[in-house]
LUMGUMI-664803 format. One record per residue: x, z, y of N, C-alpha, C in turn; residue in three letters. Coordinates in steps of 0.02 Angstrom, whole numbers, plus 50000, padded with zeros to 5 digits. Layout:
% LUMGUMI-664803
XZYXZYXZYala...
END
This chain:
% LUMGUMI-664803
500464998749930500054998949995500375001450068met500344995150116500744995550150500645000650198asp501025001750264501045005850324500535004350371ala500314998350369499654996850443498974997050386asp498924997750333498244999150284498165006650280leu498935008550271498655016750287498535017850341gln498605015850399498655017850474497735016650481leu497515010450447496925010150445496455014950417gln496645016950360496265020750320496225028850333leu496785031650382496805037550402496315038350456ile496385032150497496105034050547495345032450543gln495105029350485494295029850461494295036750428ala494655036650395494765045650370494395050150408thr494835050450466494745053650534493995054150562ala493865049550540492955049550555492555049350515arg492725052850451492205054950393492095049950366gly492435041950338492445039150301492635040150241glu492045042650183492415044650107492755037650090arg492385032350085492715027750053493355025150067gln493675025050132494145025750163494605029850122ala494585035850137494855043550095494955040550023phe494505038650005494525035349921495175031849916gln494975025949957495585019149967496395023249961glu496255027350016496895030350033497185034849993leu496815038549953497205042349882497305038749837tyr496875033749822497015029649764497715026849790glu497965024449833498515020849866498975023549859gly498895031049891499545034749888499715040849844thr499165042049803499315049049748499765049349711ser500055041449694500455044549647501095043549673gly501425042249739501825043349767502035051749782lys501415051349793501445060149830501465064149770leu501215062849721501295066949660501835065749631phe502245061849634503095061649625503455067349657gly503175069049732503665070849757503215079649734ile502665081149722502495086149720502865089749637ala502865086149597503225085249535503795088349548ile504265084449596504875085649576505095093849620gln504585096649666504495101849691504365108749630leu503825107049628503345111249572503685111849494met504105106049477504255105249397503705107749357arg503145107549363502645108049322502115104549335ser501895098349279501415093949305500595098449332pro500335102249297499805107749306499905111049394glu500435111849408500535114949461500595109449540arg500985104049502500915098849539500365095249566ala499835093949516499355093049526498695097149575glu498915103049552498585109149592498885106849684glu499355106549696499605107249759499405100349787ala499435094749753499145087149773498555086849781leu497995090349743497425093049751497115095549826gln497745102149844497415105549902497915102649951glu498235097049940498655094349997498045087950023ala497855083449974497285079649985496505083750041phe496395089650010495895093250040496275095050114val496805096450120497165097050193497125091150235lys497215085150206497285079250233496605076450245ile496145076950216495445075350226495175079450280trp495335085850295495025090050336495305089050411his496065085550403496445085850465496735078450468asn496165073050450496545067350467496475065250543ala495965068450576496175067450658496835069450682ser497095073850661497715078650691498405072650677glu498335066750639498795061850630498985059150704tyr499495058150716499805054950795500165049550760his500145043950775500645037350751501325038650782gln501295039550840501975039850864502425044650834gly502335050850787502515055550759502965054550686arg502735046850671502975043850602502375041450565gly502475037550503502095034950479501525040050430thr500855037650408500565041750379500895042850322val500995039550274501555042250211501965047950247met502425048050291502875053650322502375059450339thr501775059150358501435064950361501125066650316trp500845063550267500635064850200501075069450169met501645066150172502065068750123502355075350129ser502525075650205502505083750236501935087950226ser501345085550221500865090950193500895092950118ile501175087650097501175088550023502015092450000val502405092750035503015098550038502805104850046arg502245105850109502225110950116501835113250078tyr501345112750055500745115249999501095116049940arg501685113749935502185114449866502445121349875cys502815120649933503085128049960502715132649966ile502245132749997501675136850001501615141849917asp501445135549897501185138449818501745140649768leu502385138049778502935142849757502985149849784leu502895150549854502935156449874502455160949840arg502025159049845501315163749814501435164749749ser501715159849704501905161849627502325165849627ile502845165349678503375171349674503265178049684arg502725178449739502525183549771502255187149718ser501755183849677501335187649645501755189249578lys502265185149547502645188249513503005195449527glu503295194449580503705200849605503195206049593asp502625206649623502125210949634502025212849559arg501955209249494501795210949443502255214449415gln502945212049431503575214549408503565224149435asp503475222149511503465228849518502975235349467ser502165231449483501775235949442501925238349378leu502435231649354502695233049288503075238749271asp503505239549314504025247149318503645252449334glu502955254449267502785262149276503235267549276glu503855267149218504175272749222504505272249296gly504865278549323505095281049379505945276749369ala505855273449439506545268749437507105274649442pro507655270349428508145274749428508455275649501val508515282149530508605282749590509305282849615leu509465287749593510095290249607510795289249565leu511205284549578511865284449555512115291249518ala512485290449463512605295249417513075300449461pro513665298249494514075301249538513605306149580glu513155302349627512775304149678512235311349645val511955308049582511545315049546511905320549550ala512465321149531513015327749505512775332449567glu512565333349620512595336449683512065340049662asn512195347349662511455351049655510735349049705pro510965346049773510375344349819510125339649811asp510585334349786510255328649754509845327649682asn510055333749639509635335149579509095335849601gln508875340949645508385344849669507905338749695ala508215334749733507915327849752507605324949684leu508105323549628507955319149578507275322449555glu507465329449550506805333549496506175330949540arg506115333749609505495332849648505065323949629cys505655321149647505345312449650504885311249559met505135313849515504945314649467504215318349448gln503915321749520503455325949517502955320049554thr503035315049575502665310549617502405306049593leu501595305349619501305299049565501535293549583glu501525289649524501885283249519501795278049576ser501205275949621501235274349673501715276249725his501415282949743501895285749777502735284649776asp502935285349715503455284449704503785277049705leu503315272249687503435265849699503725265749789gln503215266249809503065263149888503815266949914tyr503845274049911504455277949915504995273449894ile505135272049835505795268149817505935260949866his505375257849870505335252449899505465253049989leu505355258850023505565259950095506225260750097ala506345267450042506975271850061507705267550009tyr507385264749957507985262749915508235255149921tyr507605252049920507625245849951507695243750015arg507555247750077507675245950143507085241350166gly506265241750130505835237650144505465240650217met505125237950256504745238750307504095238750273thr503585243450305503085243850288502545237050277his502845232450308502435227450315502725222150254ser503295224050229503675219850194503315221750117glu503165228950104503035232550057502345229850044ile501825229050118501145224450101501185218950065gln501565214850087501795206850075501875208550000ser502495211749999502495213849925502275215749855his501795220149886501235223049822500595220849826thr500535217849884499645216149895499225221649934gly499725227249948499265232549956499055234350037thr498375233750062498355235750132498915240150156pro499065239150231499475242150271499345250150290leu498755249850292498595257650308498725261650236gly498655258850167498675262250116499475263450091thr499805257350112500515259050093500885264150150val500635264450207500745270250255500725278150234lys499935275950211499905283150182500145286950128ser500095281650067500385282550001501185284950040trp501535281650066502295285250074502275290850115ile501775292250163501895299650215501595303950175arg501165302650117500925306450063501435309350026arg501825305449995502345306949939502825309349991gly503155307350035503545312350071503365318350088leu502795318750098502505327250130502675332050049gln502435328849992502565332349936503235332849927arg503635328149936504445329049921504845335649970leu504295335150025504645339450064504475347850046lys503885347250007503575353849997503805355149945arg503935351949888504335353549815505055356949829cys505395352549891506055354149895506115359849944leu505745364149969505435369550005505455375949959glu505195373849869504955378049841505765382049814glu
END
């Protein structure tokens, strides 16, 4: 499909002409699928990315501007960004699942640090925390994540993240004062 025909079809698509969109899809989906498969490395995920990209193309066809590049370049960038978004989403879900799978208490202190009596008391008190409090304190203080990063990493609302960390720290303080 040549660039002039693609331009005519994207303009017609911008006006809501379904037949033009169908022709655009049929003429470009093969090449765009090739881009998606290179990025996604899975036919199923590439198909998902391509489908979502074409939905975006349909809804945003009026945003295409001829002076910024060809129709194929514009559509290719939409496919690439959709693939990147999906990969980030998949990675985030896997990271979140990995964090949730670590139900046991993480090893918090290196052996040489744990020998200090104060650190032994801290380790003992850490073991008394609820698993979610421990997980969030671990992410904040041992991995150095901000509250917003923890929210993104775990999918937990920001207020809940802050509450669990605060509550966990209060429990640690009470335990250490005993």
